[in-house]
C-alpha positions as CSV (number, residue, x, y, z in Angstrom):
1,M,0.3,0.1,0.2
2,S,3.0,2.3,0.7
3,K,4.5,1.7,-2.3
4,E,1.9,2.5,-4.7
5,S,1.9,5.2,-2.5
6,T,5.3,6.5,-3.4
7,A,4.9,5.5,-6.6
8,D,1.8,7.4,-7.2
9,T,3.4,10.7,-5.7
10,S,6.8,10.7,-7.9
11,A,4.5,10.7,-11.3
12,P,4.2,13.9,-13.4
13,T,1.4,16.2,-12.1
14,S,1.2,18.4,-15.3
15,L,2.7,18.9,-18.9
16,F,5.2,21.6,-17.8
17,D,6.7,18.8,-15.2
18,C,7.0,16.4,-18.1
19,H,8.4,19.2,-21.1
20,P,10.0,22.6,-20.2
21,W,9.7,23.9,-23.6
22,P,6.0,25.2,-23.0
23,R,7.4,27.2,-20.1
24,T,10.4,28.6,-21.6
25,I,7.5,29.4,-24.6
26,G,5.4,31.6,-22.0
27,L,7.8,33.5,-20.6
28,V,8.8,34.4,-24.1
29,V,5.4,34.9,-25.2
30,F,5.1,36.9,-21.9
31,A,8.4,39.1,-22.7
32,T,7.5,39.7,-26.3
33,V,4.2,41.4,-25.1
34,I,5.9,43.3,-22.3
35,T,8.4,44.5,-24.6
36,A,5.6,45.4,-27.6
37,V,3.8,47.4,-24.3
38,A,7.0,49.2,-23.7
39,G,7.6,49.5,-27.4
40,M,4.2,51.1,-27.8
41,K,4.5,53.6,-24.7
42,F,7.6,54.5,-25.9
43,Q,6.6,55.7,-29.4
44,R,3.6,57.4,-28.0
45,D,5.4,59.5,-25.4
46,H,7.9,60.2,-28.4
47,A,5.1,61.3,-30.6
48,L,3.1,63.3,-27.9
49,E,6.8,65.0,-27.1
50,H,7.4,65.8,-31.3
51,Y,3.8,66.8,-31.4
52,H,3.9,69.3,-28.3
53,S,7.3,70.6,-30.4
54,Q,5.3,71.1,-33.2
55,E,3.0,72.9,-31.5
56,Q,5.0,74.9,-29.9
57,Q,6.8,76.2,-33.3
58,I,3.3,76.3,-34.6
59,N,2.7,78.5,-32.0
60,M,5.7,80.6,-32.2
61,L,5.0,80.9,-35.6
62,T,1.5,82.1,-35.1
63,E,2.7,85.2,-33.0
64,R,5.7,85.7,-35.3
65,N,3.1,86.3,-38.1
66,Q,0.8,88.4,-35.9
67,S,3.8,90.2,-35.5
68,L,4.8,90.7,-39.2
69,T,1.4,91.7,-39.7
70,A,1.2,94.4,-37.2
71,D,4.1,95.8,-38.5
72,R,3.2,95.6,-42.1
73,H,-0.3,97.4,-41.0
74,T,1.9,100.3,-39.5
75,L,4.2,100.4,-42.7
76,L,1.0,100.6,-44.8
77,T,-0.4,103.2,-42.3
78,A,2.8,105.2,-42.7
79,S,3.0,104.7,-46.3
80,F,-0.4,105.7,-46.7
81,Y,0.0,109.3,-44.4
82,Q,3.5,109.6,-46.7
83,Q,1.9,109.6,-50.2
84,Q,-1.2,111.4,-48.7
85,L,1.5,114.4,-47.9
86,L,2.9,114.2,-51.2
87,R,-0.2,114.2,-53.1
88,E,-1.1,117.5,-50.8
89,R,2.6,118.8,-51.7
90,D,1.6,118.0,-55.3
91,E,-1.6,119.7,-55.3
92,R,0.1,122.9,-53.5
93,L,3.0,123.3,-56.0
94,A,-0.2,123.0,-59.3
95,Q,-2.3,125.3,-57.5
96,Q,0.7,127.8,-57.3
97,D,2.2,127.1,-60.9
98,V,-1.5,128.4,-62.0
99,E,-1.5,131.3,-59.3
100,M,2.0,132.2,-60.4
101,N,0.6,132.3,-63.7
102,L,-2.7,134.2,-63.1
103,L,-0.8,136.6,-61.5
104,E,1.9,137.1,-64.2
105,E,-1.0,137.8,-66.4
106,R,-2.7,140.3,-63.7
107,M,0.8,142.0,-63.8
108,D,1.6,142.4,-67.3
109,S,-2.3,143.8,-68.0
110,V,-2.1,146.6,-64.7
111,E,1.5,147.1,-65.9
112,I,-0.3,148.5,-69.5
113,A,-3.0,149.9,-68.0
114,M,-0.8,152.3,-65.7
115,G,1.4,152.9,-69.0
116,I,4.3,151.7,-67.0
117,Q,4.4,148.6,-70.0
118,D,3.6,149.4,-73.7
119,A,1.0,147.1,-75.4
120,P,2.2,145.3,-77.9
121,E,1.8,146.8,-81.2
122,A,1.2,144.3,-84.3
123,E,1.8,146.1,-86.8
124,A,5.0,148.1,-86.0
125,L,6.4,144.9,-85.2
126,E,5.2,143.1,-87.5
127,S,6.7,145.7,-89.7
128,R,10.4,145.2,-88.4
129,V,10.4,142.1,-89.4
130,D,12.1,141.9,-92.5
131,T,11.8,137.9,-93.5
132,A,13.5,138.4,-96.9
133,A,16.7,139.2,-95.2
134,I,16.8,135.6,-93.6
135,N,19.1,133.7,-95.5
136,T,18.7,130.1,-94.9
137,A,21.7,129.2,-92.6
138,M,19.8,131.6,-90.1
139,R,16.6,130.3,-90.7
140,A,17.9,126.8,-90.1
141,T,19.7,128.3,-86.5
142,M,16.1,129.8,-85.6
143,L,14.1,126.3,-86.2
144,R,16.5,124.6,-84.1
145,L,16.9,126.8,-81.1
146,I,13.1,128.1,-80.9
147,P,10.4,125.7,-80.3
148,S,9.4,124.7,-83.8
149,G,7.2,121.4,-85.3
150,Q,5.4,118.7,-83.4
151,P,6.4,117.3,-80.3
152,I,4.8,113.5,-81.0
153,E,4.8,112.3,-84.7
154,S,0.7,112.1,-84.5
155,F,-2.1,112.9,-82.1
156,R,-5.4,114.8,-82.2
157,R,-6.1,118.0,-80.6
158,S,-8.3,117.7,-77.4
159,S,-8.2,120.7,-76.0
160,G,-7.0,124.3,-77.0
161,F,-5.0,127.2,-75.7
162,G,-7.5,129.8,-73.4
163,K,-10.1,129.8,-70.8
164,R,-12.1,126.9,-70.8
165,V,-14.4,124.3,-68.6
166,H,-12.0,122.1,-66.8
167,P,-13.1,118.6,-67.0
168,V,-12.0,117.2,-64.0
169,T,-12.5,120.4,-61.4
170,G,-15.4,121.8,-63.6
171,E,-14.1,125.0,-63.1
172,V,-13.4,128.3,-65.6
173,R,-9.4,128.5,-65.8
174,S,-6.7,129.4,-68.0
175,H,-5.7,126.4,-70.2
176,L,-1.8,127.5,-71.2
177,G,-1.4,124.9,-73.1
178,L,-2.8,122.2,-75.9
179,D,-3.7,118.6,-74.6
180,L,-2.4,116.2,-77.6
181,T,-3.9,113.1,-77.0
182,A,-2.2,109.9,-77.5
183,D,-1.9,106.6,-76.8
184,I,0.7,105.7,-73.7
185,G,3.8,105.2,-74.5
186,T,4.1,107.5,-77.5
187,P,8.1,108.9,-77.9
188,I,8.0,112.9,-77.3
189,Y,10.7,114.6,-78.9
190,A,12.7,117.9,-78.5
191,P,10.9,120.5,-80.4
192,A,14.8,122.6,-80.0
193,D,17.7,122.3,-78.5
194,G,18.0,123.0,-75.0
195,V,18.8,121.7,-71.2
196,I,16.1,120.1,-69.0
197,E,15.6,122.7,-66.2
198,Q,12.9,120.2,-64.4
199,V,12.0,116.5,-64.1
200,R,9.3,115.8,-61.5
201,R,7.1,112.3,-60.6
202,S,3.7,112.8,-59.5
203,R,0.2,111.7,-59.2
204,S,-2.0,115.0,-59.0
205,G,-1.3,118.3,-61.0
206,Y,0.7,118.4,-64.0
207,G,1.5,114.2,-63.1
208,N,4.6,113.4,-64.2
209,M,6.3,116.6,-65.9
210,V,9.5,117.6,-67.8
211,R,10.5,121.4,-68.5
212,M,12.8,122.3,-70.6
213,Q,14.7,125.9,-71.3
214,H,15.6,127.3,-74.8
215,A,17.5,129.8,-76.2
216,F,16.2,133.5,-76.2
217,G,13.9,132.9,-73.0
218,F,11.8,130.4,-74.8
219,T,10.7,127.3,-71.9
220,T,8.2,124.1,-73.4
221,V,6.3,122.1,-70.7
222,Y,5.7,118.2,-71.0
223,A,2.9,116.9,-68.4
224,H,0.7,114.0,-67.5
225,L,3.3,112.2,-68.9
226,D,4.0,108.0,-68.5
227,D,7.9,108.3,-68.0
228,Y,10.5,110.4,-69.1
229,T,14.0,109.7,-70.1
230,V,15.8,112.9,-69.3
231,K,17.3,114.4,-65.9
232,A,17.7,118.1,-64.7
233,G,20.4,119.5,-66.2
234,E,21.1,117.7,-69.3
235,F,21.7,119.2,-72.7
236,V,19.5,117.7,-75.2
237,N,19.2,118.2,-79.3
238,K,16.2,118.5,-81.2
239,G,14.5,115.6,-82.0
240,Q,16.1,113.6,-79.1
241,L,13.6,111.5,-77.3
242,I,12.7,112.9,-73.6
243,A,9.9,111.2,-72.3
244,Y,6.5,109.0,-72.9
245,S,3.0,110.2,-73.0
246,G,0.8,109.2,-70.4
247,N,-2.2,109.4,-68.2
248,S,-0.5,110.9,-64.8
249,G,-2.0,113.5,-62.6
250,L,-5.2,115.4,-62.7
251,S,-6.0,113.6,-66.2
252,T,-9.2,112.3,-67.8
253,G,-7.6,110.1,-70.1
254,P,-4.5,109.6,-72.0
255,H,-2.8,112.5,-73.6
256,L,0.4,115.0,-73.5
257,H,0.1,118.3,-72.1
258,Y,2.2,120.5,-74.0
259,E,3.4,124.4,-73.3
260,V,5.2,127.1,-74.7
261,R,6.4,130.0,-72.7
262,F,8.7,132.8,-73.6
263,L,9.9,134.4,-70.3
264,G,7.6,133.0,-68.0
265,R,4.7,133.6,-70.4
266,A,2.0,131.5,-72.0
267,L,2.0,131.4,-75.6
268,N,-0.3,129.5,-78.3
269,P,1.9,126.1,-78.7
270,K,0.1,125.6,-82.1
271,S,1.8,128.8,-83.9
272,F,5.2,127.0,-82.8
273,I,4.1,123.5,-84.1
274,N,2.5,125.1,-87.2
275,W,6.3,126.6,-87.8
276,A,7.9,125.4,-90.4
277,P,10.6,125.8,-93.4
278,D,7.8,126.4,-96.0
279,N,5.7,129.0,-93.9
280,F,8.5,130.7,-92.3
281,D,6.6,133.7,-91.3
282,S,3.4,132.4,-90.0
283,L,5.0,132.7,-86.5
284,F,5.8,136.5,-86.7
285,Q,2.3,136.8,-87.8
286,K,0.8,135.0,-84.9
287,E,2.7,135.9,-82.1
288,K,3.2,139.5,-82.8
289,S,4.2,140.4,-78.9
290,I,7.9,139.5,-79.5
291,A,10.6,141.6,-80.6
292,W,11.7,139.4,-83.2
293,S,13.7,142.1,-85.2
294,S,15.8,142.1,-82.1
295,M,16.3,138.5,-81.4
296,I,17.0,138.2,-85.7
297,D,20.1,140.8,-84.9
298,V,20.9,139.2,-82.3
299,I,21.6,135.6,-84.2
300,A,22.6,137.3,-87.3
301,E,25.5,138.9,-84.9
302,S,26.6,135.2,-83.1
303,M,26.6,133.6,-86.3
304,T,29.3,136.1,-87.9
305,L,31.4,136.1,-84.3
306,P,33.7,133.7,-85.1
307,V,35.0,136.0,-87.8
308,Q,35.1,139.3,-85.7
309,L,37.9,137.1,-83.9
310,T,40.7,137.2,-86.7
311,Q,42.0,139.9,-88.7
312,G,42.1,140.8,-92.2
313,S,45.8,140.8,-94.2
314,N,46.2,144.5,-93.8
315,G,45.3,144.3,-90.0
316,T,41.6,145.0,-90.5
317,P,39.3,143.2,-88.9
318,A,37.8,140.1,-90.3
319,L,34.6,141.2,-89.8
320,A,34.7,144.7,-91.1
321,V,36.3,143.2,-94.5
322,H,33.1,140.8,-94.6
323,H,30.7,143.8,-94.5
324,Q,32.9,145.5,-97.3
325,I,32.7,142.5,-99.9
326,H,29.1,142.1,-99.3
327,Q,28.7,146.4,-99.4
328,E,30.6,145.9,-102.9
329,N,28.7,143.1,-104.1
330,D,25.4,145.1,-103.5
331,E,26.7,148.0,-105.3
332,G,28.0,146.1,-108.2
């Protein structure tokens, strides 16, 4: 009885007591599960850390963007304020130009009325201009030094010279030039030799503008330009490209505002646009308030001046010899 009891006690009680590999497998499975859980936890913690880092960067970028937006708004406000100041300055300058022109016209009228300045005598001035005595070289010189011809190749006059109702303000004002309609970017050429007195960019009044000085007190003005190719102080030749027509400033459409002035007084540019070799007398007949005879005498003397600097073979000034030769030819 005791032997059987002993034998029964030593017999295997489970599968793990008979074979050790199931225990090993179980431990491996358990370790794998633990490792997988730990790895998942590590990955989750790493993802959370990366998420928080990305969130911080997004917050920093958002704050930076808000700061840049605020700075941009500040700069836009300052820029708008500066542009407003520039517009107001340009408007004041344009208004001052108009007031100065009107003041000059009123002063001339007052001087004539008071007898300080003689009224232009058309017949007397015209009778003193002997165009038949003006040779070809002198005519070419005058046409090169005094504004003549068209500043642009093709145009259609939309607003003439003199009193008119302003197309924008509706006020009656003196229109001091001609409005020559042309597409934006139409080339503008110098109507005479001269020097650029002023270039100015503006969004009001005359807009982008060029003012050019010529010989004998003449000045031309080009307004509402798209752009210009010259700078102040630059000398230019007749026919040289100086600007492009546009629609800048106080303008209702693309055109060139063209002015011709003599000693600051506005003249009708049409007379100068139509002035050419084939109708050389026309300008003297249209603009009779200019002492053309005095100008012609000055030009004649300037053309003979280089001869005065030399001496004749007998010591007599060459100019005297020159006049003597002409006198002998006339007598012969």
